[in-house]
C-alpha positions as CSV (number, residue, x, y, z in Angstrom):
1,M,-0.1,0.1,-0.1
2,S,1.6,3.1,-0.9
3,V,1.2,6.0,1.8
4,D,1.0,9.8,1.1
5,L,3.0,11.1,3.8
6,A,1.5,14.9,2.9
7,A,-2.2,13.3,3.6
8,L,-1.1,12.0,6.8
9,S,0.9,14.9,8.0
10,N,-2.3,17.1,7.5
11,N,-4.8,14.3,8.6
12,P,-3.5,12.2,11.4
13,D,-6.8,10.8,12.2
14,L,-6.9,9.3,8.7
15,T,-9.1,6.5,8.2
16,L,-8.2,3.3,6.2
17,S,-10.4,2.2,3.4
18,P,-11.9,-1.5,3.4
19,G,-9.3,-3.9,2.8
20,D,-6.4,-1.8,3.8
21,D,-6.0,-3.6,6.8
22,Q,-4.4,-6.7,5.3
23,D,-1.5,-4.6,4.3
24,T,-0.9,-2.9,7.9
25,L,0.4,-4.2,11.2
26,V,-0.9,-3.3,14.7
27,L,1.8,-3.2,17.1
28,S,1.9,-2.6,20.7
29,M,5.1,-0.7,21.5
30,G,6.5,-0.5,25.0
31,P,6.3,0.1,28.1
32,Q,10.1,-0.5,27.9
33,H,13.2,1.3,28.7
34,P,14.6,3.3,27.2
35,S,12.9,3.6,23.8
36,T,9.2,4.6,25.7
37,H,11.0,6.1,28.6
38,G,9.5,3.7,31.2
39,V,5.6,3.0,31.2
40,L,4.3,4.4,28.1
41,R,2.6,2.0,25.8
42,V,1.9,3.5,22.4
43,M,-0.5,1.3,19.8
44,L,0.8,2.0,16.2
45,R,-0.5,1.0,12.9
46,L,2.1,0.2,10.3
47,D,2.6,0.0,7.0
48,G,6.1,-1.9,6.7
49,E,8.1,0.6,9.2
50,M,6.3,3.5,8.3
51,V,3.6,4.7,11.0
52,L,0.1,5.5,10.1
53,T,-1.5,5.9,13.5
54,A,0.3,6.4,16.8
55,E,-2.4,6.0,20.1
56,P,-0.6,6.7,23.4
57,E,-1.8,4.6,26.4
58,I,-1.1,5.7,29.8
59,G,-1.8,5.0,33.5
60,F,0.4,2.5,34.5
61,L,2.3,4.7,37.0
62,H,-1.0,6.3,38.4
63,T,-0.1,6.7,42.1
64,G,-3.3,9.1,43.0
65,I,-0.9,12.1,44.1
66,E,-3.7,14.6,43.6
67,K,-6.0,12.6,46.1
68,Q,-3.1,11.7,48.4
69,A,-2.7,15.6,48.8
70,E,-6.2,16.2,49.7
71,N,-5.9,13.6,52.5
72,L,-2.7,15.2,54.2
73,F,-2.3,18.5,56.0
74,W,-1.5,21.5,53.7
75,Q,2.4,21.1,54.9
76,Q,2.5,17.6,54.8
77,A,1.3,17.1,51.2
78,I,4.4,18.5,50.1
79,T,6.1,15.1,50.5
80,V,3.5,13.5,47.9
81,V,3.5,16.7,45.5
82,D,7.5,16.2,45.3
83,R,7.0,12.7,43.8
84,A,4.8,13.4,40.6
85,D,7.6,14.7,38.1
86,Y,10.2,13.0,39.8
87,L,13.0,14.5,37.7
88,A,11.9,18.3,39.0
89,P,10.5,17.5,42.8
90,L,11.5,21.1,43.7
91,S,9.7,22.4,40.8
92,N,6.8,20.5,41.8
93,S,6.6,21.7,45.5
94,L,7.5,25.0,44.5
95,C,4.4,25.5,42.5
96,Y,2.5,23.9,45.2
97,V,3.6,26.1,48.3
98,L,3.3,29.3,45.8
99,A,-0.4,28.4,45.5
100,A,-0.9,27.9,49.3
101,E,0.8,31.0,50.2
102,H,-1.4,32.9,48.1
103,L,-4.2,31.6,49.5
104,L,-2.9,32.4,53.2
105,G,-2.0,35.9,52.2
106,I,1.7,35.9,53.0
107,D,3.3,35.8,49.7
108,A,4.8,39.0,50.1
109,Q,6.0,38.1,53.2
110,I,8.7,35.3,52.3
111,P,12.0,36.5,53.3
112,A,14.2,37.7,50.6
113,R,17.0,34.9,51.3
114,A,14.3,32.0,50.9
115,R,13.2,33.5,47.6
116,V,16.6,33.5,46.2
117,L,17.5,30.3,47.2
118,R,14.0,29.0,46.0
119,V,15.2,30.4,42.3
120,M,18.6,28.9,42.6
121,F,17.3,25.2,43.5
122,A,14.7,25.6,40.8
123,E,17.2,26.2,38.2
124,L,19.6,23.7,39.5
125,T,16.5,21.2,39.3
126,R,16.0,22.5,35.7
127,I,19.6,21.5,34.6
128,A,19.5,18.4,36.3
129,S,16.3,17.4,34.7
130,H,17.6,18.5,31.2
131,L,21.0,16.6,31.8
132,V,18.8,13.5,32.4
133,W,16.9,14.1,29.1
134,L,20.1,14.7,27.2
135,G,22.0,11.5,28.3
136,T,18.9,9.4,28.0
137,H,18.0,10.8,24.5
138,C,21.2,10.6,23.1
139,L,21.0,7.0,24.5
140,D,17.8,6.3,22.6
141,L,19.7,7.7,19.1
142,G,22.6,5.4,19.8
143,A,25.0,7.6,21.2
144,Q,26.6,6.3,24.7
145,S,29.6,8.6,25.8
146,I,27.3,11.7,26.4
147,F,25.1,9.8,28.8
148,F,28.3,9.8,31.1
149,Y,29.2,13.3,30.4
150,A,25.6,14.5,31.2
151,F,25.4,12.1,34.7
152,E,28.6,13.3,35.9
153,M,27.5,16.8,36.0
154,R,23.9,16.1,37.4
155,E,25.8,14.1,39.9
156,R,27.3,17.2,41.1
157,I,24.2,19.0,41.2
158,L,22.4,15.8,43.5
159,S,25.2,16.4,45.9
160,I,24.8,20.0,46.3
161,M,21.1,19.3,47.0
162,E,21.6,16.4,49.1
163,F,24.4,18.6,51.2
164,V,21.6,20.9,51.9
165,T,18.7,19.1,52.4
166,G,19.9,15.5,53.3
167,A,18.1,14.1,50.2
168,R,19.3,13.7,46.5
169,M,15.5,13.5,45.3
170,H,12.3,14.3,46.7
171,Q,14.1,16.8,49.1
172,S,10.7,18.2,50.3
173,W,12.6,21.4,51.4
174,F,10.3,23.9,50.3
175,R,7.8,24.8,52.6
176,I,4.9,27.0,52.9
177,G,6.4,30.3,54.6
178,G,9.8,29.6,53.2
179,L,12.2,27.0,53.6
180,G,12.4,23.8,55.8
181,I,16.4,24.6,56.9
182,D,18.6,27.1,56.0
183,V,21.8,26.2,53.9
184,P,24.7,25.0,55.7
185,K,28.1,26.4,56.1
186,G,30.0,25.5,52.9
187,F,27.3,25.9,50.4
188,L,28.5,28.9,49.0
189,E,31.9,27.5,48.4
190,R,30.1,24.2,46.6
191,M,27.8,26.7,44.4
192,D,30.9,28.7,43.0
193,D,32.4,25.5,42.2
194,F,29.6,24.5,40.3
195,I,29.0,27.9,38.6
196,D,32.8,27.6,37.5
197,R,32.7,24.3,36.1
198,F,29.2,24.0,34.3
199,P,30.0,26.3,31.3
200,E,32.9,24.7,30.0
201,R,31.4,21.0,30.6
202,L,28.3,22.3,28.6
203,A,30.3,23.7,25.8
204,D,31.9,20.0,25.8
205,M,28.7,18.3,25.6
206,R,27.6,20.6,23.0
207,A,30.7,20.1,20.9
208,I,30.0,16.2,21.2
209,V,26.3,16.3,19.9
210,E,24.7,19.3,18.7
211,K,26.7,19.1,15.0
212,N,27.1,15.3,15.2
213,V,26.0,14.1,11.8
214,I,24.0,11.2,13.1
215,I,22.1,13.3,15.9
216,V,21.4,15.9,13.2
217,D,20.4,13.3,10.7
218,R,18.0,11.3,13.2
219,L,16.1,14.9,14.4
220,V,16.1,17.2,11.8
221,G,12.8,17.2,9.9
222,V,11.4,14.6,12.5
223,G,8.1,15.0,14.4
224,K,7.7,18.4,13.1
225,I,4.6,20.6,14.3
226,S,3.6,24.0,13.6
227,Q,2.8,27.2,15.8
228,Q,-0.8,26.9,15.7
229,E,-0.9,23.0,16.0
230,A,1.6,23.5,19.2
231,I,-1.0,25.9,20.8
232,D,-4.0,23.7,19.7
233,W,-2.3,20.7,21.3
234,G,-1.6,22.3,24.5
235,L,2.3,22.3,24.1
236,T,4.4,24.5,26.2
237,G,7.9,24.7,27.4
238,P,10.6,23.7,24.9
239,P,8.4,21.9,22.5
240,L,6.3,25.0,22.1
241,R,9.5,27.3,21.9
242,A,10.9,25.0,19.2
243,T,8.0,26.6,17.2
244,G,9.3,30.0,17.6
245,I,6.8,31.2,20.4
246,A,8.8,32.7,23.2
247,Y,6.0,31.7,26.0
248,D,7.7,31.3,29.6
249,V,5.8,31.4,32.9
250,R,8.6,33.2,34.1
251,R,8.3,35.9,31.6
252,A,4.7,35.9,31.2
253,H,3.5,35.6,34.9
254,P,6.4,36.2,37.3
255,Y,6.6,34.6,40.4
256,C,9.8,34.4,43.2
257,D,11.0,37.8,41.7
258,Y,12.0,36.5,38.0
259,E,11.1,39.5,36.5
260,S,14.3,41.1,38.2
261,Y,16.7,38.4,36.7
262,D,18.6,38.9,33.2
263,F,17.8,36.0,31.2
264,D,16.6,35.0,27.7
265,V,13.8,32.6,26.4
266,P,15.6,30.4,23.7
267,T,13.6,29.7,20.6
268,Q,14.0,27.7,17.3
269,T,11.4,28.1,14.3
270,A,11.7,24.8,12.8
271,G,9.4,22.8,15.4
272,D,11.0,19.4,14.9
273,S,12.9,17.2,17.1
274,Y,16.1,18.9,16.6
275,A,14.6,22.4,17.4
276,R,13.7,20.9,20.6
277,F,17.0,19.3,21.1
278,V,18.7,22.8,20.6
279,V,16.4,24.8,22.8
280,R,17.0,22.6,26.0
281,L,20.6,23.0,25.3
282,D,20.0,26.8,25.2
283,E,17.9,26.6,28.4
284,M,20.8,24.9,30.2
285,Y,22.9,27.8,29.8
286,Q,20.2,30.6,30.7
287,A,19.2,28.7,33.9
288,W,23.0,28.8,34.7
289,R,22.9,32.5,34.1
290,I,20.2,32.9,36.7
291,I,21.7,30.8,39.3
292,K,24.9,32.8,38.9
293,Q,22.8,36.1,39.5
294,A,21.2,34.4,42.4
295,R,24.6,33.7,43.8
296,D,25.7,37.3,43.1
297,R,22.7,38.8,45.1
298,F,22.9,35.6,48.0
299,P,21.4,37.8,51.1
300,D,21.4,37.4,54.6
301,G,18.4,36.8,57.0
302,P,15.8,34.4,57.5
303,V,14.6,31.8,55.4
304,V,11.0,31.4,56.9
305,I,8.1,33.9,58.0
306,D,8.0,34.6,61.8
307,D,4.5,33.2,62.1
308,R,4.4,30.3,64.6
309,K,0.8,29.6,63.6
310,I,2.1,28.2,60.2
311,V,5.6,27.5,61.0
312,P,7.2,25.6,63.8
313,P,9.1,27.4,66.5
314,P,12.9,26.4,66.2
315,K,13.8,23.8,68.6
316,T,15.9,26.2,70.9
317,E,12.8,28.2,71.7
318,I,10.7,25.2,72.3
319,Q,13.4,24.3,75.1
320,H,12.2,27.3,76.8
321,S,9.0,28.3,76.0
322,M,5.6,26.6,77.1
323,E,3.9,28.7,74.0
324,A,6.3,27.6,71.8
325,L,5.8,24.0,72.4
326,I,2.0,24.6,72.2
327,H,2.4,25.8,68.7
328,H,4.6,22.8,67.8
329,F,2.3,20.6,68.9
330,K,-0.6,22.3,67.3
331,L,1.0,22.2,64.0
332,V,2.3,18.7,64.2
333,S,-1.0,17.2,65.2
334,S,-3.6,19.4,63.3
335,G,-1.7,21.6,60.9
336,F,-2.9,25.1,60.0
337,N,-6.3,26.2,58.5
338,V,-6.4,28.0,55.2
339,P,-9.0,30.6,54.4
340,E,-11.6,29.6,52.2
341,G,-10.7,30.0,48.3
342,H,-9.1,28.7,45.2
343,I,-5.8,29.5,42.6
344,Y,-4.3,28.3,39.8
345,Q,-0.7,28.6,40.1
346,A,1.7,27.8,37.3
347,V,5.5,27.9,37.2
348,E,7.8,27.2,34.3
349,G,9.3,23.4,34.8
350,P,12.1,21.6,33.2
351,R,8.9,20.1,30.8
352,G,7.2,23.3,30.4
353,E,3.9,24.8,32.2
354,M,3.5,23.1,35.7
355,G,0.0,24.4,37.2
356,M,-1.9,23.3,40.1
357,Y,-5.3,24.3,41.0
358,V,-5.7,24.6,44.8
359,T,-9.2,25.1,46.7
360,S,-9.5,25.5,50.2
361,A,-12.8,24.9,51.9
362,G,-11.1,26.3,54.9
363,G,-9.6,23.4,56.6
364,N,-6.4,22.1,57.6
365,K,-6.3,19.9,54.4
366,P,-6.5,21.2,50.8
367,W,-10.1,20.6,49.5
368,R,-9.0,20.0,46.0
369,V,-5.4,19.8,44.2
370,R,-5.5,19.5,40.4
371,W,-2.5,19.1,38.4
372,R,-1.7,20.6,35.0
373,P,1.2,18.7,33.7
374,A,3.1,19.7,30.6
375,S,4.2,15.9,30.2
376,F,0.4,14.9,29.8
377,Y,0.0,17.3,26.7
378,H,3.4,16.4,25.2
379,T,2.2,12.8,25.5
380,Q,-0.7,13.2,23.7
381,A,0.5,15.1,20.9
382,L,2.2,11.9,19.6
383,K,-1.0,11.4,17.9
384,R,0.0,14.2,15.5
385,L,3.8,13.9,15.7
386,G,3.8,9.9,15.1
387,P,2.2,9.5,11.7
388,G,4.4,9.8,8.8
389,N,7.6,8.6,10.4
390,L,9.5,5.3,10.5
391,I,9.1,3.5,13.9
392,A,12.5,4.1,14.7
393,D,11.9,7.9,14.4
394,L,8.8,7.5,16.8
395,V,11.6,7.0,19.6
396,A,13.5,10.1,18.8
397,I,10.2,11.9,18.6
398,I,9.3,10.7,22.4
399,G,12.7,11.3,23.7
400,S,12.5,15.1,22.1
401,M,9.2,15.6,24.1
402,D,10.9,14.5,27.2
403,P,7.9,13.1,29.2
404,V,8.1,12.2,32.8
405,F,5.2,9.5,33.5
406,G,5.0,10.3,37.2
407,D,4.1,13.6,35.9
408,V,1.6,12.2,33.4
409,D,-0.1,9.7,35.3
410,R,0.0,11.2,38.8
């Protein structure tokens, strides 16, 4: 059966005429590592190795995080929120705590030191996530050495996070009202070492892959999408910016003082897998620029608000004050109440716009926590991106969208 690629591109829901089924093959692709990045299953209809239709099937990693959050105290919910997009836990919790702080009306009271550290660690999270994408995406395409380059630098970031929070992943460090603990002595020296090392290492990685003939041949023109289609499919982040639309939540709806940082929003215009590849490489450099500015303005002061009805008193105060002990007991045993209201809060995560619709009924637990995961929209777009490409190209397309299925399935 001959395949009209132009027709497929314009009509991804192309219906096969009677009798054509005998010339096609229905194939279940995945779930498997590394090609479908874990728990994605794609039902394909193939003509030889050409993809006619691609239907993503999700839900294999459904953990009910939204409902879990609704059954925990406001502060406790951070521990499960962290585990959705497990490559960007601090981006998840930042989105959640910002929403809760807006509902409480304390967003303007967050200390400057806490705001700077939130930005610094959100951007470290962005780089760490992009390094996982870079290493695994190139592994999908048959390149092995770049995986070790990327993960060596990611290990440095995780070491910083472990040094500060005690955890390599799922740090649960951002809290409603600020941060869980202040950074320890030696933190700035470790940050300075990372800031000094990263540009050279990023340049090394770009030199290996950006103009590599195999990488270029596998990605250029593959999984192409137009600006209007990207908008229609709900794409955000690098997949949207790869079509030339410079939408970034940090610019469009600033939070954590991002409007005071000097950084560019990288874009490309081709809308294909290679454009998405280059945008993420550029984004890592811009994240480094933000981290450097945060380091230069690093202020002294507290990292949490001084409100004993929201933030537990320090242990030294509990030892000498019965009132402080009562506040501590109250917060641990029943949390705190949040006034009635609802809010949609968005942040720019590594994969795009990460949003949460949070509703309070006036109690000590969220009444509703509803996710807007970028990965969910990027995964559904495979219906549009897959047809007209080879099955081997589908592996490249999935990697170029960088989905995380804890984020998709929640």
